[in-house]
C-alpha atoms as one frame of an Amber mdcrd trajectory, in Angstrom:
protein
   0.214   0.000   0.135   2.690   2.457   0.958   4.490   1.493  -2.464   0.962
   2.171  -4.340   0.896   5.793  -2.335   4.607   6.554  -3.057   3.680   6.029
  -6.932   0.531   8.027  -6.730   2.771  11.267  -5.237   5.629  10.709  -7.806
   3.373  10.415 -10.620   1.040  13.453  -9.684   4.226  15.441  -9.437   5.327
  14.303 -13.019   2.307  15.551 -14.402   1.722  18.621 -12.561   3.795  20.712
 -14.652   5.309  22.749 -11.803   8.453  19.947 -11.037  11.962  20.160 -11.412
  13.880  16.676 -12.108  17.717  16.582 -11.204  19.157  13.532 -10.890  16.967
  11.098  -9.430  15.142  13.769  -7.633  12.084  15.388  -8.559  11.207  18.706
  -6.865   8.037  20.476  -6.627   8.407  23.911  -5.536   5.975  25.173  -3.277
   4.711  28.736  -3.144   6.096  31.596  -3.253   8.478  29.495  -5.575   7.875
  30.390  -9.039   9.145  27.469 -11.630  11.110  29.011 -14.628  12.030  27.693
 -18.042  15.918  27.493 -18.234  17.260  23.962 -18.124  20.285  23.418 -20.049
  22.777  20.190 -20.282  23.964  21.307 -16.698  21.452  23.224 -15.610  18.165
  21.156 -14.904  15.927  23.750 -13.598  15.199  27.057 -11.683  12.550  28.496
  -9.432  12.241  32.615  -8.502  11.289  33.547  -4.845   8.029  34.767  -6.101
   7.480  36.564  -9.440  10.884  38.343  -9.974  12.809  37.482  -6.799  16.352
  35.610  -6.534  16.750  32.463  -8.480  17.548  28.997  -7.166  19.182  26.912
  -9.623  19.256  23.236  -9.724  22.311  21.523 -11.182  23.312  17.609 -11.621
  26.395  17.002 -13.517  25.956  12.953 -13.694  27.583  10.119 -11.807  31.114
  10.984 -10.349  30.821  14.344 -11.332  30.406  17.666  -9.440  32.755  16.973
  -6.621  31.002  16.384  -3.718  29.892  17.996  -0.372  33.317  19.640   0.753
  34.768  20.133  -2.571  31.379  22.311  -3.405  31.597  24.046   0.251  35.075
  25.018  -0.744  34.271  26.230  -4.292  31.106  28.509  -3.015  33.156  30.067
  -0.325  35.726  31.001  -2.940  32.922  32.744  -4.632  33.073  35.472  -1.845
  35.782  37.419  -0.854  37.476  38.319   2.432  35.670  36.752   5.691  32.976
  34.671   4.811  30.375  33.244   7.416  29.542  29.548   6.591  26.351  27.939
   8.704  26.162  24.245   7.182  23.657  22.218   8.518  23.154  18.694   7.481
  19.705  17.094   7.617  18.130  13.554   6.712  15.050  12.966   4.638  14.038
   9.501   4.531  17.577   7.715   4.808  19.048  11.014   2.145  21.533  12.813
   3.468  21.531  16.590   2.425  23.562  19.347   3.513  22.041  22.816   3.542
  24.445  25.900   3.769  24.055  29.799   4.171  26.790  31.892   3.401  27.352
  35.370   4.282  29.477  38.314   2.995  30.986  40.099  -0.045  29.973  37.993
  -3.040  31.704  38.176  -6.289  29.064  38.210  -9.199  29.953  37.186 -12.737
  30.227  34.193 -14.635  33.044  31.952 -15.209  35.154  33.839 -17.635  33.934
  36.958 -16.630  35.081  40.321 -14.356  33.708  39.595 -10.753  31.578  42.422
  -9.208  31.985  42.543  -5.583  28.620  42.456  -3.895  28.553  43.595  -0.084
  25.884  42.012   1.854  25.015  39.059   0.078  23.929  35.560   1.022  24.143
  32.087  -0.688  21.625  29.252   0.251  22.778  26.040  -1.132  21.879  22.576
  -1.069  23.921  19.360  -1.665  22.135  16.060  -2.007  24.705  13.138  -2.404
  23.566  10.584  -4.916  25.211   7.293  -6.551  23.808   8.651  -9.861  25.457
  12.237  -9.132  25.094  14.884  -6.704  22.451  17.411  -6.789  23.043  20.718
  -6.135  20.998  23.919  -5.475  22.093  27.363  -5.000  20.776  30.845  -4.846
  22.438  34.218  -3.821  21.440  37.910  -3.296  21.195  40.475  -1.031  20.822
  39.331   2.644  17.536  41.440   2.772  16.095  39.455  -0.024  17.101  36.028
   0.956  17.484  35.919   4.675  13.671  35.436   4.597  13.668  32.919   2.421
  15.822  30.232   4.524  12.749  28.566   5.625  11.001  28.295   2.384  14.430
  27.124   0.569  14.307  24.160   2.973  10.915  23.680   2.151  11.959  23.595
  -1.396  14.605  20.911  -0.634  12.061  18.934   1.282   9.661  18.758  -1.695
  11.866  15.830  -3.497  11.108  13.819  -0.474   8.137  11.933   1.108   9.180
  12.329   5.015  10.126  15.316   7.191  14.127  16.156   7.602  15.637  14.602
  10.954
């Protein structure tokens, strides 16, 4: 019976049109998140906080790719200059470990090959979900004033891929 209910839940997510699939996970962004149409080979989906708020991006690079939890925490921290306040949190959803992180400081905004613009008072909210089929990464950056209030909703967004509450 539990397997049938899980199947119905997964099927309803697949056909609702408001889901993002990254690796083996299907996210159903709850309000106020709004699914955007921006997938590419590496970017599996995106969702804004409200209609025009900061955008969380969902990444999945494939089996053995992406660098894992510690490598990404180090990489993300290097996207800031000066002192960075890093607050990691390990959660478990139905036996699946998830690392949620908040980083605060002066963010170096810009693409890989672009000149970086320092943005003071920025936050990064990230989630790393390790999996044998390839880790899944969620990341959003923006002004502290905008993202501070989004942390709880960010956790709900991550939790939408799982059937049980975090431990």
